[in-house]
C-alpha positions as CSV (number, residue, x, y, z in Angstrom):
1,M,0.0,0.0,0.0
2,H,1.5,3.3,-1.1
3,I,1.4,6.1,1.5
4,A,1.9,9.7,0.5
5,V,2.5,12.5,3.0
6,I,1.4,15.8,1.5
7,I,2.6,19.0,3.2
8,P,1.3,22.4,1.9
9,A,4.0,25.0,2.8
10,Y,4.4,28.8,2.5
11,N,7.5,30.5,4.0
12,E,8.2,27.7,6.4
13,E,12.0,27.4,6.0
14,L,12.5,27.2,9.8
15,T,10.4,24.1,10.3
16,I,9.9,22.2,7.0
17,A,13.1,20.2,7.1
18,N,12.3,18.9,10.6
19,V,8.7,18.0,9.6
20,V,10.0,16.1,6.6
21,R,12.5,14.2,8.6
22,E,10.1,13.4,11.4
23,Y,7.5,11.9,9.1
24,R,10.2,10.1,7.0
25,D,11.4,8.4,10.2
26,A,7.9,7.5,11.3
27,L,6.9,6.3,7.8
28,P,10.0,5.1,6.0
29,E,7.9,3.4,3.4
30,A,6.0,6.6,2.5
31,S,6.8,9.3,-0.1
32,I,7.0,12.8,1.3
33,Y,5.7,15.7,-0.9
34,V,5.9,19.3,-0.1
35,G,3.6,21.7,-1.9
36,D,5.6,24.9,-2.1
37,N,3.0,27.7,-2.4
38,N,5.2,30.5,-3.9
39,S,7.4,30.8,-0.8
40,K,9.7,33.8,-0.7
41,D,12.3,32.0,1.5
42,N,14.2,28.7,1.2
43,T,11.3,26.4,2.0
44,A,11.6,24.5,-1.3
45,K,15.4,24.0,-0.9
46,E,15.1,23.0,2.8
47,A,12.4,20.4,1.8
48,E,14.5,19.0,-1.0
49,D,17.6,18.7,1.2
50,A,15.6,16.9,3.8
51,G,14.5,14.3,1.2
52,A,11.1,15.5,0.1
53,I,9.7,15.8,-3.4
54,V,8.7,19.4,-4.0
55,I,5.6,20.3,-6.0
56,H,5.4,23.9,-7.0
57,C,1.9,25.3,-6.5
58,E,1.5,28.5,-8.4
59,Q,-2.0,29.5,-7.2
60,Q,-1.7,31.2,-3.9
61,G,-3.6,29.7,-0.9
62,K,-3.5,26.5,1.2
63,G,-6.6,25.1,-0.5
64,N,-5.1,25.5,-3.9
65,A,-1.9,23.8,-2.8
66,V,-3.7,20.9,-1.3
67,R,-5.9,20.4,-4.4
68,K,-2.8,20.5,-6.6
69,M,-1.0,17.8,-4.6
70,L,-4.1,15.6,-4.5
71,E,-4.3,15.9,-8.3
72,V,-0.6,15.2,-9.0
73,V,0.2,12.6,-6.3
74,N,-1.1,9.0,-6.8
75,A,-1.3,7.0,-3.6
76,D,-3.5,4.6,-1.7
77,V,-3.4,6.6,1.5
78,Y,-2.8,10.4,1.8
79,V,-1.5,11.9,5.0
80,M,-2.1,15.6,5.1
81,I,-0.2,17.7,7.6
82,D,0.9,21.3,8.1
83,A,4.5,22.5,7.7
84,D,4.8,24.4,11.0
85,E,5.9,21.5,13.2
86,T,2.7,21.6,15.3
87,Y,1.6,18.0,14.4
88,S,3.7,15.2,15.9
89,A,4.3,12.0,13.8
90,E,3.9,9.9,17.0
91,N,0.3,9.0,16.2
92,V,0.5,8.8,12.4
93,R,0.1,5.0,12.3
94,D,-2.9,5.2,14.6
95,L,-4.5,7.6,12.1
96,I,-3.6,5.4,9.1
97,D,-4.9,2.1,10.6
98,P,-8.7,2.8,10.2
99,I,-8.1,3.6,6.5
100,E,-6.1,0.4,5.9
101,Q,-8.6,-1.7,7.8
102,G,-11.5,-0.2,5.7
103,K,-13.2,1.3,8.8
104,A,-13.0,5.0,7.7
105,D,-12.5,7.1,4.6
106,M,-11.1,10.1,6.5
107,V,-9.4,10.1,9.8
108,V,-9.0,13.5,11.5
109,G,-6.4,14.2,14.2
110,S,-8.5,16.0,16.9
111,R,-6.1,18.4,18.6
112,K,-5.3,18.2,22.3
113,Q,-3.4,21.3,23.6
114,I,-0.1,20.3,25.3
115,S,1.2,23.9,25.5
116,K,-0.7,27.0,26.6
117,K,0.8,28.8,23.6
118,A,-0.4,26.3,21.0
119,F,-3.9,27.8,20.8
120,S,-4.7,31.5,21.2
121,F,-8.0,32.3,23.0
122,S,-9.5,33.6,19.8
123,H,-8.6,30.5,17.9
124,K,-10.2,28.3,20.7
125,I,-13.4,30.3,20.6
126,G,-13.5,30.4,16.8
127,N,-12.9,26.7,16.4
128,W,-15.6,25.9,19.0
129,V,-18.2,28.2,17.3
130,L,-17.5,26.9,13.8
131,T,-17.5,23.2,14.9
132,T,-20.8,23.8,16.8
133,I,-22.4,25.3,13.8
134,L,-21.3,22.5,11.5
135,N,-22.5,19.9,14.0
136,R,-25.9,21.5,14.1
137,F,-26.2,21.8,10.3
138,F,-25.0,18.3,9.5
139,K,-26.3,16.5,12.7
140,V,-22.9,15.1,13.6
141,E,-20.7,15.2,16.7
142,L,-17.3,16.2,15.5
143,K,-14.8,17.8,17.9
144,D,-12.3,19.6,15.6
145,I,-13.3,20.4,12.0
146,L,-10.3,22.7,11.4
147,S,-7.5,20.3,12.2
148,G,-4.9,20.2,9.4
149,Y,-3.8,16.7,10.3
150,R,-5.9,14.3,8.2
151,V,-5.5,10.9,6.6
152,M,-7.6,10.1,3.5
153,S,-8.3,7.0,1.4
154,K,-7.6,7.0,-2.4
155,R,-11.3,6.5,-3.0
156,L,-12.2,9.6,-1.1
157,A,-9.4,11.7,-2.6
158,E,-10.5,10.8,-6.1
159,H,-14.2,11.6,-5.6
160,L,-14.1,14.8,-3.6
161,V,-14.7,18.0,-5.5
162,L,-12.8,20.8,-3.7
163,L,-13.2,24.5,-4.4
164,A,-11.6,26.2,-1.4
165,E,-8.6,28.3,-2.0
166,G,-7.4,29.2,1.5
167,F,-7.6,28.1,5.1
168,E,-11.2,27.1,4.6
169,I,-9.9,23.9,3.0
170,E,-10.2,21.9,6.2
171,A,-13.9,22.8,6.7
172,E,-14.6,22.0,3.1
173,L,-12.8,18.6,3.3
174,T,-15.0,17.7,6.3
175,I,-18.2,18.9,4.7
176,R,-17.7,17.3,1.3
177,T,-16.9,14.0,3.1
178,L,-20.2,14.3,5.0
179,Q,-22.1,15.3,1.9
180,E,-20.9,12.3,0.0
181,H,-21.7,10.0,2.9
182,Y,-18.1,8.9,3.5
183,R,-17.0,7.8,7.0
184,I,-15.1,10.2,9.3
185,V,-13.2,9.0,12.4
186,E,-11.6,11.4,14.9
187,I,-8.5,10.3,16.9
188,P,-7.0,12.6,19.6
189,I,-3.5,13.9,18.9
190,D,-1.1,16.2,20.7
191,Y,-0.9,19.7,19.3
192,R,2.4,21.5,19.8
193,N,3.1,25.2,19.7
194,R,5.1,26.7,16.8
195,P,8.9,27.0,17.3
196,K,10.2,30.4,18.1
197,G,10.5,32.6,15.0
198,S,7.7,30.7,13.1
199,N,4.5,32.7,12.7
200,S,1.0,31.6,11.8
201,K,-0.4,32.8,8.5
202,L,-4.0,32.4,9.7
203,N,-6.0,35.6,10.1
204,T,-8.4,34.9,12.9
205,W,-11.3,37.2,11.8
206,G,-10.8,37.2,8.0
207,D,-10.2,33.5,7.6
208,G,-12.8,32.7,10.3
209,F,-15.4,34.6,8.3
210,L,-14.4,32.6,5.1
211,I,-14.7,29.3,7.0
212,L,-18.1,30.3,8.3
213,Y,-19.2,31.4,4.8
214,T,-17.9,28.0,3.4
215,I,-19.9,26.1,6.0
216,V,-23.2,28.0,5.3
217,T,-22.9,27.9,1.5
218,L,-22.0,24.2,1.4
219,F,-24.9,23.4,3.7
220,R,-27.1,25.4,1.4
221,D,-25.9,23.3,-1.5
222,Y,-26.2,20.1,0.5
223,N,-29.7,20.6,1.8
224,P,-31.3,23.6,0.0
225,M,-34.8,22.8,1.2
226,M,-33.9,23.0,4.9
227,F,-31.8,26.1,4.3
228,F,-34.5,28.0,2.4
229,V,-37.3,26.9,4.7
230,A,-35.3,28.3,7.6
231,M,-35.0,31.6,5.8
232,S,-38.6,31.5,4.7
233,L,-39.8,30.8,8.3
234,T,-37.7,33.8,9.6
235,F,-39.4,36.2,7.3
236,F,-42.8,34.7,8.0
237,L,-42.4,35.0,11.7
238,A,-41.2,38.6,11.4
239,G,-44.2,39.4,9.2
240,F,-46.6,37.5,11.4
241,A,-45.4,39.3,14.6
242,S,-45.7,42.8,13.0
243,G,-49.1,41.9,11.5
244,M,-50.4,40.8,14.8
245,Y,-49.2,44.0,16.4
246,I,-51.1,46.1,13.8
247,F,-54.2,43.9,14.1
248,I,-54.3,44.3,17.9
249,I,-53.9,48.1,17.7
250,W,-56.7,48.2,15.1
251,L,-59.0,46.1,17.4
252,Q,-58.3,48.5,20.2
253,K,-58.6,51.8,18.4
254,G,-60.3,51.0,15.1
255,V,-57.6,52.9,13.1
256,M,-54.4,51.6,11.5
257,Y,-51.7,54.1,12.5
258,H,-48.6,52.1,11.3
259,I,-48.6,52.3,7.5
260,G,-44.8,51.6,7.3
261,L,-45.2,48.5,9.6
262,A,-48.1,47.3,7.4
263,I,-45.9,47.6,4.3
264,F,-43.1,45.7,6.2
265,T,-45.6,42.9,7.1
266,A,-46.7,42.5,3.5
267,L,-43.2,42.4,2.1
268,S,-42.1,39.9,4.8
269,I,-44.9,37.5,4.0
270,M,-44.3,37.9,0.2
271,L,-40.5,37.3,0.7
272,S,-41.3,34.2,2.8
273,A,-43.5,32.7,0.1
274,I,-40.9,33.5,-2.7
275,I,-38.0,32.0,-0.7
276,F,-40.1,28.9,0.1
277,M,-40.7,28.4,-3.6
278,M,-37.0,28.9,-4.3
279,G,-36.3,26.2,-1.8
280,L,-38.7,23.8,-3.6
281,L,-37.2,24.5,-7.0
282,L,-33.5,24.2,-5.8
283,D,-34.3,21.0,-3.9
284,S,-35.7,19.5,-7.1
285,F,-32.5,20.5,-9.0
286,H,-30.4,19.1,-6.2
287,N,-32.1,15.8,-6.2
288,S,-31.8,15.6,-10.0
289,W,-28.1,16.4,-9.8
290,R,-27.6,13.7,-7.1
291,L,-29.3,11.1,-9.3
292,T,-27.1,12.1,-12.3
293,Q,-24.0,11.8,-10.1
294,E,-25.0,8.4,-8.8
295,S,-25.7,7.2,-12.4
296,M,-22.3,8.4,-13.6
297,R,-20.6,6.8,-10.6
298,R,-22.3,3.4,-11.3
299,N,-21.4,3.7,-15.0
300,N,-17.8,4.3,-14.2
301,M,-17.7,1.3,-11.9
302,L,-19.2,-0.9,-14.6
303,L,-16.7,0.4,-17.1
304,K,-13.8,-0.4,-14.8
305,R,-15.1,-3.9,-14.3
306,F,-15.5,-4.4,-18.0
307,E,-11.9,-3.2,-18.6
308,R,-10.6,-5.7,-16.1
């Protein structure tokens, strides 16, 4: 079974060599690939000197680098890690085992903090908020949707359609896996703090908003009926509440004073109806697309069997 370790990297000359050596020692049978994402320092050279195969990823962004490596590298098992030396190779075989045994399609290293400096307070809160939102949307009980330490099967890597360009790639990997009904297993891992002189490229607020946007839009695509019904219900309740207020005032005084509120009520009810109809229409398109995808998948399987 061919194992590939893929490491997206941008300006990580201080840590990349240690990461490559650590995973080469832990997985001597694996091929180590570093996706150099237009680094302005000696990241590519340090990676090559440490024994990695460097893939140059021209499109800026972690998501673009991961997608490029998954397209270029052919393996049975993909181990994805960050280049900042925060993920230890100590548990790597524990993460690979469920894939090799056919018990999971993706294994996520759920991070345990072993240093007070490993997680900033804002990162803790952001991760908790985003994980909670995803769990509510997709009715799962995951603990760490933003971990950059993941092991994926070949079957999963070949079928996932990824669009994320930046740090939202981890959220998209999780959501796409859930959408396609693949199995996710989480295994606790130690999460170390960055070495001195190595700085995170993650923007807490900017990238956090992108991750939240990714979760919401992918949920919309995954379950358009529920998404638009929730929006429709929100407008309906707002219109109903304002309408009841106007009606009560009219019963008491016999005159309608709030013309603006009446217009708001009418618009809210109209928007509620329009959004509900949009949900019905998009849900129909979604189901048709899913049927088309399933038909294409079965045809590909039959073609492969015929070729054998």
